[in-house]
Structure formats: C-alpha cells, structure tokens
N, C-alpha and C positions, 0 to 999 in steps of 0.2 A: 450537733444538729443532725436530724435524720437525712440520709442520702435519698434524694428523689429519683436518681438515675436507676433504671431497672425495676422500679416499683410498679404496682404495689407488691409488698412483701408478705409472706405467710406470717400468721400470728401464732405465737406460742404462749400459753398461759402456764405460769409456774405456780403450782398449788402446794404449799408446804405441808409437812406432816403434822401429826397430832402428838403433843402440841408443837407449835413452831412459830415461824415469823417469815415474812416476805423477804427479809434480809439474809436468811441463812444460806441461800443458794446463789448469792451474788456472783460468785465465780462462774457458775453455770449460766446465769442470765446474761452476764457481760459477754461470755464466749459465744452464746447463741446469737446475740445481737451483732457481734463482729462477723458472723457468718451470713448475715443478711436476713435475719428474722426480726419481726417486731415482737418484743417480749414484754409481757405484763406479769409481774410477780405480785400476787395478791395476798392479803391477810384474810383468814377466815376468823371472824370475830368471836366465834364460840370455841376456838381452839388455838388461841395465841397465848403465849406465856403471860401470866397475870390475869387472864380472863378465860379460864378453861371451864367449859360446861361438861355435862355428862357426854360420853361418847355417842349415844344415839342422836344427840343434837348435830354432831358432825356428820353422821350418816345422812341425816335429813337435809342439812343445809349446804353441804359442800358442793354438790352438783349444781344447786341453785346459784351459788356464788360464781361458779365457773361459767355457767350459761349467761348469767347477767353480764359478766365481764366481756364475753364474746359479743353479745348483742350490743352493748354500749360502745365498744370499740368499733364495731361495724357501723353503728349509727354515726359516730364522730368522724369516721373515715369518709363518709358521704357528705359531711357538713361543709359548705363553702367557707373557706378561710381558716378552718381548723388545721392545726399542724399535722394531723394524721391523714388529711385529705390526699389521696393518691399514694399514700405510704403503706397503710395497713390493709391487708386483705383478710377479713374475718371469715370469708367463705372457705379459706384454707387455714384451718386452725388445728392446733394440737394442744394437749394438756399433759404437762409433766408433773 
C-alpha cells in the first residue's frame, strides 16, 4: 500500500522504447517507488511487441500518451476516496 506520510509525492512516468513494454523497466520502476516517487509505467499501444505501427505513429502519439497519463493521475489524486488522493503530485512530474 502507498505510504501517506510525507506525501504527496512526485510522479514519474516510465515510457518504454520502440518497441517495448511497460514491464521491461520493472527494476527501475520498483527502485524509484522505493525512493518515494509515484511511478506509472505505461504501454504505448502503437509500439508494444506484437502491435508495432510505423515509427511516425510513435512520434505522433507518444507525448499524447505521456500527457494523458499525467493529467489522469493528477485528476485521480484530487478525487475523494481514490487511493492516489494525497499521494501523487502530478504538478511535479518527470518522464523517463
């Protein structure tokens, strides 16, 4: 369970390579979380193994995926009763 003491914590979006998967950098995501970051590893549906589109699709959509994730986590962190409430701070976000 997330630690509420000391929160809200900065957000780190882990965005995999081309092609890739959100699970490839688990060692990194777990390490970042253990250091006090809220970490979201996301799949980019046009550049995951088994569903690869042409590279220009990645160039077009990757930043949209990242911004969507930041926006949605920020929204959920303000929602009463949500487990991210008071935990995630999307105004302090980084992308790896």
